[in-house]
N, C-alpha and C positions, 0 to 999 in steps of 0.2 A: 620393524625402524630400517634393517639392512647392517650390513658388516663396517663395523668403526674405524674406520683409514685412519693412519697417522699424522700429526700436524705437521707442520709443513719443517720445523726445525726437531730430530730424534737427535736425544741423547743417550748412548748406550752408555750402562755401567763399566767401569775399567777394566773385568775378565780379568782381574788377578787377588779373587776373593778367593779366602778358603777359611777352615772351621777353627786347624789346630786347638792346642792344649789351653785351657782355663787360664787367661792370664799370658798367654803369647799374643805376639803384636797380631800375629794374625788374624786371633783371636778378635781382640781390640776393633783390626779391621771393620771386621765382617760386622762387628755392634754397634759401632758408628756409623756407617755407611746408608740407613736410613735416617738419620739425624742429617746426613749430609744429602740428600736424597729430597731433602726436607729443604735444604738452601739452593738444587737447584729450581726445584718448580717454586719455591717464592721471589729467584730470580728473570721467570718469565718462561723457564720450559713448559712445555705440556706436553710431550712423550719420553719414554723412559722404556729403553728395551735390553731387559735384563738376561747378560750375558755373562757366565761365571760357568767356564765348562770344572774349573773344581772343585764346585763345590757337588755334593751327591745330595741324590734326591730330595732325600728329609730337610736340607738345610737350605736348601733352592724355596724347596716350595714356603718354609719359614721365611723367605725372605721376602719372596713376593707376595705373599698374604699381607706382610705388615707393611710393604711398598702397595699394597691395594687399599688396607685401611688409611693409612696415609692420607692416598688421594682423595678418596670418599669422604674422612674426614676434613681437607684442607684444602682442596680442589678438585670438585670433583670431574672438572672439565677434561683432567690429566687422561693421556691415552697410555697403558699399560702392555706392553710385549713381554711377550719370552721366545729367549734365542733356542730352537732347537726340544725344547723341555715339551712336547706335544702330549704327553700323557697326562701331565700337571697343569696344561690350560685352564681346564676348567673345574679344577679343584682350588686354582688361584685367583679364580673372578677376573683371567689375563682377557685383555680386549684383542689379541692378534697375538701369534705364532711367530715366528719368521724362521725359514729355514734355510742352514748351511747346504753347498754343495753336496755334502757328504750324505745329509739327513736322506728321509722318507721326500719322495717327491709330493707336491701338492695335492696331487687328487686320493694318494694314501694319504696324507693327512687329516683330508678333509673327512674322511670316513671315521677316524677317531675324535673330533674335535666338535663334527657337529655343523648346521649349515650357520649356525651367528657370529661364531670368530672369522676374524681373518686371517689372512693367511700371505706371508708375503716369503720371497726367495731371494735368493744370492747372486746376481748374477756378475757377466766377466765379458770379456770383449770375446766375442764368437758365438754365443749361445743363441741359441733360436727359438723357435716355438715350445716345441716339446718339455725345455727346460722350465718355462711360468705357466703351461695348461694348468689349470686351476686355480693359478693363481690369484688374490687381489693387490697387488703392489710388489714392485720391486724394487731392492737395494741395489747400484750398480755402483762395479769399483776395478782398482780403483783409479778414482776420476784423478787425482793429484796425490803425491808421497806421503806416502800414512807416516803419520807420525807418532801409531801406539805401536808399531808392528814392522815387519820387515817382510815383505811379498815378493812372490819370483814375477809375477804377471807384471806385464809392460804399463806404465801410467798412458791411461786415457787422457786426459784434459779437455777441457771444456769439448773438443771436436769431438774426442769417441764415446763421449757422455750424448751430443746433438745426436750424432749415428745410430746410438743405441734407440733414444726414444721416437726415433723417427721409426723405426721399426717396431718396437716392444707395443704391445695392444694395453696396455697396463699402465697405472700413473706410478714414476719414477724417480726414488730419491737418490742421490749422487751419495757417494762413500768414497773413504778414502783422503788423508789430509787436507778435511775440512776444517776452514778454521774462520773468524770473520772478514780476513784480510783478499781471500778468494773467494766469496760467494757473490760476488758481482760478476764475476766470469761466468756463472753461469745461467746469466738471464739470457733468453733465447736461446738456451738448447732443447725445451721441452719438461727438463724435468721440474716437478713440483714442490723438492723441500729435497733437503739435505741432512745427513747422518754426522754427528759426531763422537770421537772415544777421545784422541790425543789432545785436543785442544781444550778439552772437558777436564780432564783425571790427570795433566801434568804428564806427558809423554806415555800412560801407560801406568806410571808407578800407585804407588801405597795410596786409596785415596785422602788428600787429606784439604782441611778447610781454608787457612789462607788463598784469598785470590781466585775460589773458584767461583765468587758468587757475583764480581766481576767478569771473568772468562765468561758466563752461561750468558750476562745481559748484553755482552758484546757481539755472540754467537747468535742470540735470538734477535736485535737488530738489525744486525745484518741479512739476515734471513727472512724478516719480515718486510725488510727493502725491496727483497727481488723476489719475492714467492708470493708473499700476505701472508694474515696469520694460518690461516686454510686447520683451525680446529677440532683436528680429528673429524674428517667429514666423512657420510655415510656414503657404502657405495650401491 
């Protein structure tokens, strides 16, 4: 069947979830996230990358399994990626893992996840073939000024993204400041999709439902107009 690549639009989880004490705001936010993920899927998104650095492995795996069950039940074509938790990918039933710059390299990760799962890597200006060797796709950042966090790296713009796509041998998704109003400028860069955090989760704040559906619908519509649907193509 081949490894399953992400769809054209990837929604990253907000990155602020933590377990917290029973009854705490943190516990409430964590418990409500699958319901919000369901809203994201019902609004048309078909790719979710779970990136929650504050969750210990047990809580992270529990959440990933709940999301996988939700997708299998209500949106079987949806794609689930795990950020960095290479050792949990098989147990979670993920379609892919995505490696940050400080993580394992792709060839080492392949020895953990096996041959079926796709591997993505984070890339930045100046990265070359050693960075993506052995991977299946790349997220390139920051293309625009990020909405969800402050970064030291220079903003690349569509021109910088085009330069990178011209030398990278992998399918590339744009990351950093991606929102509906800027996606049209990515046409012709060579990117096959884009990934968003702040445009969905209100600048990385604790996830809430008001306006979530409209934000996702706008993001998906803009992405499909430039990239097409690309519903989890296989490499």
